N, C-alpha and C positions, 0 to 999 in steps of 0.2 A: 498580796504576797506575804510580807513582812509580819502581818498579824498572825496568819495560818502558822508560819514557822516559831513564832513565840509560843503559841498554844501547844504545838506538837512537841516543843522542846519541854515544856511545863509536865505536858502528861508523862514523859519519858522519867522524868527526874524525881516528880512529888509521890509520895505515898498518898493513901486515900485520904488520910486526915489533913495531910498539905494541901490537897487538891481542894478539900473542903473548905480550909480557911484562905487559902488564895483566891478561890472563886469568888468568895465574899468579896474581896477587894478589887478582883477583875471585872465583876458584872456592871459595878457604876461605870468603868471606864468603857466597856462594850456600850451602854447607853448612851455615854457623853459624845463617843465617836458616831453612832447611829444619827443623834440630834445634830450635831455639827454638818454632817453629810446632808442631810433633811435641808437644813438652812442654805448651805452651798447651792444644792439644786434649785430652790425655790428662788433664789437671787439671780441665779444664772440664767434662768428662763425668760424673764422680762427683759435682762439685758439684751437678748438677742434679738427680741421683738423692738425694742427701742434703738436699734442702731441709726445714726443720722442719715438721711436720705440725701441722695446725692444733689449737690448744689449747683442751679443751673448758672453758668456765666457765659452768656450767649451774645451773637450779634448777628442782626438779620443783613445780608447782602442783596441788595436791590438792583433792578436795572440799571439804576445811576451809579451803580459800582462796576458797571461793564468795562470800563476803561482798564480797571484792575482785574477783574476776572478773565480777561481775553489775553492777559500775558503771563507765560508761565513764570517769568522772573518776578513780576509783581505780585502774583498768587504766592511764591515760595516767601517773598519778603513779608507779605501781609499775614499769613500763617505763623512764620517765624516770630513777628512782634505779638500776635495775639497769644502764642502759647508762652512768651517771654513775660506777659503782663498776666498771666494765669487765667484766661479765658479758658473755656473748655469745649463749646458748642458752636458752630457756624450753621445759618439757615439761609442758604441760596434759594433765590427765586428761581422756579422752573417752570411757572404759569403765568404770564402777565399779558394784559391786552388782548386775550384770545389766542394767545401763541404761546407755544412752549420754548423754553432755552436751551434743547438740547436736539441733536437728531433723533426724531421721532415718526417710526414708520406708520405709527397710528395716525398721526396728524397728516403726514402725506397721502395715506389711503384716503382720508376723509376731506383732502381738497381745501384745508383750511390752512395751510403752511406753504406759501408759495417761496419761502427762503428758509436757510438754516442758521443759527446763531453758531458760529464758530471762532476759534481762538486765532492770534495774530500769525500762526503757522499753519492754521486749519485744523488744530486738534479740537478735542470734545472737551468743552469748558468744565462741564460737570465732572467727568471723569477726572480731569487733571486736579479739580480743587479737592476731590475726595482722597485720591492718592496722596497729595502733599499734606492734608490735614491730618490723616490716619498715620502718616510718619511722625507727626508732631504729637501725635496723642489726642487729638480735637475728635469731636462727632461731628457729623455732616448729617443734617435732616433738610432734605429739600422741601422749599417751601410753595404751596399753590396758592400764592399770592390772591389772584382774582377769584378763586372759588367759581360760584354760579355769575359772576361778573363778566362782561366783555364790552367793548365799545361797538357801537353801530356801524362803524366802518370796518370793522375786522371781517374776514372770510366766513368766520364762524356765523356772524350774524347775518351775512348777506346770503350764504349757501343753504343755511337751515333756519329760516324765519319762524316756522313752526314749532321750534324748540324753545321759544322765548315767551315770557308771560307778559301782562300788561295790567294796568290801572282800571279803576272802574270806568273811566272817562275815555278809555281805549288806547290812551298814551303809554307808551313803552320805555321811556327812559327816565332815569333821576340824575341828579347831580351829586357826583361823588369827590374826594379829594384827587382823584384820576380824571377828572371832567366829567362828560356826559356818557353814560353807559346804559346799557340795557341788561336785562337779568333772565338767565337761563332757568327754564322752568324745572324746579328740584323736584317736582311731584311726576314730571314725565318721564316714563320708563326709558325711552331713547336716551335723553338727557342723563339719567343716572348711569346707565350702561357706559356711556361715553367717558364721563368723568371717572367710573370704577377702571375703565379700561387704560386711560392715561395715568393713573395712579399705579396700578398695577405693572405698567410698562416701566414706569420708573425705578419701582422698587425692585423689578426683575433686572432691568438693564444696567442697574448700578450697585456698587456695593454701599448704599447708603444705610444710615444708622435708623432711618425711619421715615415719616412723612408728617408734615405739618399743614394744618388748615387753621385759617384765621377769621377775621370778622366777616369776610366775604362769602365764607360758607354758609350763607344765609339767604334771607330774603327781605327787602324794606317791606314793611306792613301793609303798605299800598298796594302792593302787588298780589296777583292769584286770581284775577277776574279773566283769564284767558278761557277760551271755548272748553279745553280738555280738563282743566281744574274745576270750572263751573259745573261740568257734567259729572265729574267723579263725586263732588261734594255733594250735588243733588241726589246723585245715586246712592250715596252712604247715609246721608241725613233725611231724606224726602224734602227737603227744603232748598231754596237757592240761597247762594251766599248773602250774608247780611249786607246792606248797603252801607254800612259803617264799617270802615276797614279794621278799625280797632275794637270790634265787638268781642268780647272775651273768648266765646265758644269758637268764633272763626280763628281767632289768632290761635287758639289751643289746637283745633284740627290741623292747621298747616304746621305749626311748630313740631307736632306729635308726627307730622309725613316726613319732616326732614330729619326729624331723632331717627325714625325707623330706618332711613336711607344710611344715616352714619353708622349705626349698629351694622347693616349689611356690609357697608364699606370695610368696617373695621374687620368683620368676620373675612372678608375676601384678602385683605392686607395680610392677616395672620396666619391663614392658610398659605399664602405665596411665601411669607418670610414671617415664622412666627417670633421671633424676638424683636421685630420692628418696632421703634417707638412710635405710636401713635399720639402725635402732638397736636394741642390746639390752642390757639391765640385769639381768643376773642375781647371783646370790650366787657367792662363791668356787668353783673348779670342783669339788673333792671332795664339797662339800655339795650342790652344783647337780646333780650327775651321780648319785650314790649315793642321795639322799633325794628328788629330784624329777625323775629321768629326764630331767635337761636337759643333752644334750651339747654345749653351746655352743661347746666348743673344736672339735669338728666343724664346726659351723655357721661357725666363722671361717675353718677349713681349706680349707672348699668354698667360701669366697669370697661368702658371702651376709650378711656382717656388715660394715656400712660404718663403725660406729663401736661402742664398747665402753665400758659403765660399770660395774664391778664394785661391789656394795653391800658395804661394809666398815663395820658400824656396831657399833664396838666403844670403849668408854669409856676401855679401857686401852690406853696409847700403844703399850707393847711388843707386846701383839696386834695392834694396829692395823698397826704396821710389818712384823711377821711375815707378816700377810697380804697387804699391798700390794706386799710383796716375792716373791710366788710366781711360779715359772717361767712359768706360762701368761699371767700379765700382761707379763711381760717379754716375751713371745712375740707378744703381741697388739699391743706398741707399737711393734714393728719392722715391722708393715705397715698399721696403722689408728688412727686417733684413739682414744686409749685414757685413761678417766678412773677416778677412785675416786668412789664415792657415799659421801659424809660426811653423819651424822646432825647436823642443827642444832639439833633438839629437838623434843620433844612437847607437848603441853597438860598433860600430868600428868608430864613428865619432861624439864624444861628442862635445856639443854647451856650450859656456859660459854664464853664467848668465848675464854677461854685454851686450852681443849681443842679449839676450832675452829682457833685458830691453830696449836697444836702438831702437828695433823693435817695440815692445807694445808701447811706447812713441810716434812713428812714426803714429801707427795705430789709438791710441785714439786722437792724434792731428787732425786727418781727421774724427773723431766721427764714426770710425768703430768698428766692434766688433771683437773677435781673438779665434780661436781655435789651441790647440797646438798637434804637433804630435811629441810624442804619451805618454800615461800615464806614463810608467817606466822611461821615459828620463825625466820626470819632475826632479827627485830626484836622480835617481840611473844611473851608468855608467858617471856620472858627471866630470868635472874637478874640482868642488870645493867639501870640505865637505857636508856632509848632510846637517849640521845647517847652512851653510853659503847659501847654494843652496834654502833652505826653508825659510829663512828670506828675500831671494831677491824676492821670489814669493809673499811673505806677503805684499810686497809694490806695487805690480802691481795693485791689485784692492781693495784699501782702503775701500771702501764702498760697500754694497750688492747692486745686480741687478737682483733680482727675475725675473724669466719668468712665466706668469701666465700658469697654465695647464688648457685647454679648456676639459671640460668632454663632 
């Protein structure tokens, strides 16, 4: 507007000779303005593309945290403290040991839930946590901890034996950190529909910010020799499954089937709640793919992963740093919020605050986020006194890093 006014004034006041002389001086100025404008536009565009990604500062809440979760007052204290320490995300368990941790009409109809987890005053635990966390500006992303895994004593395993897969020798169990477990057949359409319905129920029933699947949304490589899967593989390849469970083609076929299901699951979630965060928390890639048929790198490249948290539970700092420096993690952090899962301790294996500090520093040096396993071990069952432990966490995140909720 100012430039237009100057030109108009000049036209009114100058004679033809004056205009000719002045134009000789004005023309370079106009060229300079145009040049500077182009520079500003060029420099502004990359700045938008390079805005920093939201930093994940999370903590998992497990069934070990049930004493906290069932109490409204304890949840309020927990959320307030997490907010004060500049955390921004909570991952509460909703699927564990073949049971859901909330009132589920689907689980009741399926006959797999003979009880309902309730709060101390009969309230809905998950709904209360979400409400209180949102008041404090924290995201809540329900966590399907057991994925395709279930104990052999669960109603799910007892009532739906055909849904479970087996090893080549016919055995159906493996030993995990949760004890002896069976594995739902991820290739079976009824299993896929059950898991999908369970996830959609959670997304629909609660004002959650997304859903998360971890290293159990997979299948140990020894499994897949059940009658249904053998027939499917034979039909598609004209060959029986290899006797070697780690045969490359057999691994790839099963991993691709799990990937195809995860793509469908993502589409179902996004159709129901488009802004829901589809979060994945696997092991590092070599371990995930070779031993659990979990090709999460392919999931990410197919744009179905909105955030990634890689579990790196290593007490040795050198090993920890080597694992968080892997190329697939560097690839992920270029496109989605990426974090490292850090062990804060177990009841029978506490972790020192100094180890936690050193690992968080290594993560932050690589511009990655962090999520701790698990809430109670942040403060309780620790090697240090409570006040010393909490003081250590106060220094981890000196400034806030809020994650915006997208309604």
